[in-house]
C-alpha positions as CSV (number, residue, x, y, z in Angstrom):
1,M,72.4,116.3,130.8
2,G,71.2,118.6,128.0
3,A,68.3,120.4,130.3
4,K,71.4,121.2,132.6
5,V,73.1,122.6,130.4
6,Q,70.3,124.9,128.9
7,A,69.5,125.8,132.3
8,W,73.4,127.1,132.7
9,T,73.4,128.4,129.4
10,S,70.2,130.8,130.1
11,K,71.5,131.7,133.7
12,A,74.8,132.4,131.9
13,L,72.9,135.1,129.4
14,T,70.6,136.6,131.8
15,W,73.9,137.3,133.7
16,L,75.5,138.8,130.8
17,K,72.5,140.6,130.0
18,L,72.4,142.1,133.3
19,L,76.0,143.0,133.3
20,L,75.7,145.0,129.9
21,Y,72.5,146.8,130.9
22,S,74.2,148.1,134.1
23,K,77.3,149.0,132.4
24,L,75.3,150.9,129.6
25,N,73.0,152.6,132.4
26,L,76.3,153.6,134.0
27,L,77.6,154.9,130.9
28,E,74.2,156.8,130.5
29,S,74.8,158.4,134.3
30,S,78.3,159.2,133.3
31,K,77.0,161.0,130.0
32,C,74.3,162.9,131.7
33,K,76.6,164.0,134.8
34,L,79.1,165.3,132.0
35,Q,76.4,167.4,130.3
36,Q,75.3,168.7,133.0
37,Q,78.6,169.8,134.5
38,S,79.3,171.7,130.9
39,R,76.1,173.1,131.3
40,R,77.1,174.9,134.5
41,S,80.3,176.1,133.4
42,D,78.5,177.7,130.2
43,G,76.1,179.3,132.6
44,N,78.9,180.7,134.8
45,V,80.7,182.2,131.8
C-alpha cells in the first residue's frame, strides 16, 4: 500500500514538474517574441 502511494506521488510530482516546465517555456518564448516585435517596430521607426 505504502509503495503504491509513493509511486503515485512521484508520478504526480513528475507530471507537475513537466507542466510547470512547459508553462515556463511558453512564457519565455512569448517574451522573446514580444522582444523581437518591439525591436522590429523600433527599426521601422
